[in-house]
C-alpha positions in Angstrom: -33.8 14.5 -32.0 -31.3 16.0 -29.5 -27.7 15.2 -30.4 -25.6 13.1 -28.0 -22.8 15.5 -26.7 -19.5 14.3 -25.2 -16.8 16.5 -23.7 -13.5 14.6 -24.4 -9.8 14.8 -24.2 -8.4 14.6 -27.8 -7.9 11.1 -29.0 -6.8 9.2 -32.1 -10.2 7.8 -33.0 -11.6 11.2 -34.0 -8.5 12.5 -35.9 -10.4 12.7 -39.3 -13.2 14.7 -37.7 -10.7 17.0 -36.0 -8.9 17.6 -39.2 -12.2 18.3 -40.9 -12.9 21.0 -38.3 -9.6 22.6 -39.0 -10.2 22.4 -42.7 -13.6 24.2 -42.2 -11.9 27.0 -40.3 -9.2 27.4 -43.0 -11.8 27.2 -45.9 -13.8 30.0 -44.2 -10.7 32.2 -43.9 -11.1 32.3 -40.1 -8.2 32.2 -37.6 -7.6 28.9 -35.8 -9.1 29.5 -32.4 -8.2 28.3 -29.8 -4.5 28.4 -30.6 -3.7 24.6 -30.3 -5.7 24.2 -33.6 -2.6 25.5 -35.3 -0.4 22.7 -33.8 0.9 20.4 -36.6 -1.1 17.1 -36.6 0.2 15.2 -39.6 1.8 12.8 -37.0 -1.3 12.5 -34.8 0.2 10.4 -32.0 2.9 13.1 -31.6 0.2 15.8 -31.7 -1.7 14.0 -28.9 1.6 13.7 -26.9 2.2 17.4 -27.3 -1.3 18.3 -26.0 -0.8 15.9 -23.0 2.6 17.5 -22.3 1.1 21.0 -22.4 -1.5 20.0 -19.8 1.3 18.9 -17.5 3.3 22.1 -18.2 6.1 20.2 -20.0 8.0 21.7 -23.0 6.1 25.0 -23.0 7.6 28.0 -24.7 8.6 30.9 -22.4 5.6 32.9 -21.3 3.2 30.0 -21.7 1.3 28.3 -18.8 0.0 24.7 -18.6 -3.1 24.3 -20.6 -5.6 21.5 -21.4 -7.4 21.0 -24.7 -10.9 19.4 -24.9 -13.2 18.5 -27.8 -17.0 18.8 -27.8 -18.3 15.9 -29.8 -21.8 15.7 -31.2 -22.9 12.3 -32.5 -19.3 11.3 -33.3 -18.3 14.6 -34.9 -15.8 17.1 -33.3 -18.0 20.3 -33.3 -15.9 22.5 -31.0 -12.5 22.8 -29.3 -11.7 24.5 -26.0 -8.4 25.3 -24.4 -8.2 25.9 -20.6 -5.2 27.7 -19.3 -4.5 26.6 -15.7 -3.2 30.0 -14.6 -2.7 33.5 -16.0 0.3 35.7 -16.8 0.0 39.5 -17.1 -0.1 39.1 -20.9 -3.0 36.6 -20.6 -4.9 39.0 -18.3 -4.7 41.6 -21.0 -5.7 39.3 -23.9 -6.4 35.6 -24.0 -7.7 34.8 -20.5 -8.2 31.3 -19.2 -10.4 29.9 -21.9 -10.2 30.0 -25.6 -12.8 28.1 -27.7 -14.0 27.7 -31.3 -16.9 26.0 -33.0 -16.6 24.7 -36.5 -18.5 27.0 -38.9 -21.0 24.4 -40.0 -22.0 23.7 -36.4 -22.7 27.3 -35.2 -26.0 28.7 -34.0 -27.0 25.5 -32.3 -25.8 26.1 -28.7 -22.5 24.3 -29.0 -20.5 27.3 -27.9 -22.5 27.7 -24.7 -22.1 24.0 -24.0 -18.4 24.0 -24.8 -17.8 26.9 -22.4 -20.1 25.4 -19.7 -18.2 22.1 -19.7 -14.8 23.8 -19.8 -15.9 25.8 -16.7 -16.6 22.4 -15.0 -13.1 21.3 -15.8 -11.7 24.6 -14.4 -13.6 23.9 -11.1 -12.1 20.4 -11.1 -8.6 22.0 -11.2 -9.5 24.0 -8.1 -9.9 27.3 -9.9 -12.3 29.8 -8.2 -12.8 32.0 -11.2 -11.8 32.4 -14.8 -11.1 35.3 -17.1 -12.4 35.2 -20.7 -11.6 37.8 -23.4 -13.1 38.5 -26.8 -13.4 41.2 -29.4 -16.1 43.7 -28.5 -17.7 43.2 -32.0 -17.8 39.4 -31.6 -21.4 39.5 -30.4 -21.8 35.7 -30.5 -18.8 35.2 -28.2 -20.1 38.0 -25.9 -23.5 36.3 -25.7 -21.9 32.9 -25.0 -19.8 34.4 -22.1 -22.7 36.2 -20.6 -24.9 33.2 -20.9 -22.3 31.3 -18.9 -22.3 33.8 -16.1 -19.7 36.3 -17.4 -19.5 39.6 -15.6 -18.0 42.5 -17.6 -14.7 43.7 -16.1 -13.1 46.0 -18.7 -12.3 46.8 -22.3 -9.3 48.1 -24.0 -8.2 49.0 -27.6 -5.3 46.7 -28.5 -3.4 48.2 -31.4 -1.8 44.8 -32.3 -5.3 43.4 -32.9 -6.8 46.6 -34.2 -9.9 46.2 -32.1 -11.4 46.7 -28.6 -11.0 43.6 -26.5 -13.4 43.0 -23.6 -12.7 41.1 -20.4 -15.2 39.0 -18.4 -14.9 37.1 -15.2 -16.9 34.0 -14.3 -17.0 32.9 -10.7 -16.7 29.1 -10.2 -17.8 28.9 -6.6 
């Protein structure tokens, strides 16, 4: 049976599932990607208020741009998280791009990453964006495939000493 997928703004009702997703990342020793996964969420209403403020561009650290966070929910379980940056700085053009996303380890290899990026692209269109930039480690073959499957066109790659790896850049036209 095909799971029922919803693409939602974060909300209180799925806090336990969201926290389980973070626990899976930590238990597997993986970095928390996208970066809002690292935001404290012990006080969940405050966490939700912070995400909402970020999407409005309020209270952002210097160098940050407004960004919106979304959850991909499969049959009531948060299986993935995407973060859409509404614009880019020079630093984000080098690394980070417009979209960061992550799928919980136990939910991988089922097409959720493709669906997560696809639905995030629709939100970018809704914001009036004409194209987005995505970046990923060259050796992250799963991410490269997800980006290509969503229409990504290779732009460039560069060794980033601070990451110790080659980062690739891809553009996806939204028109």
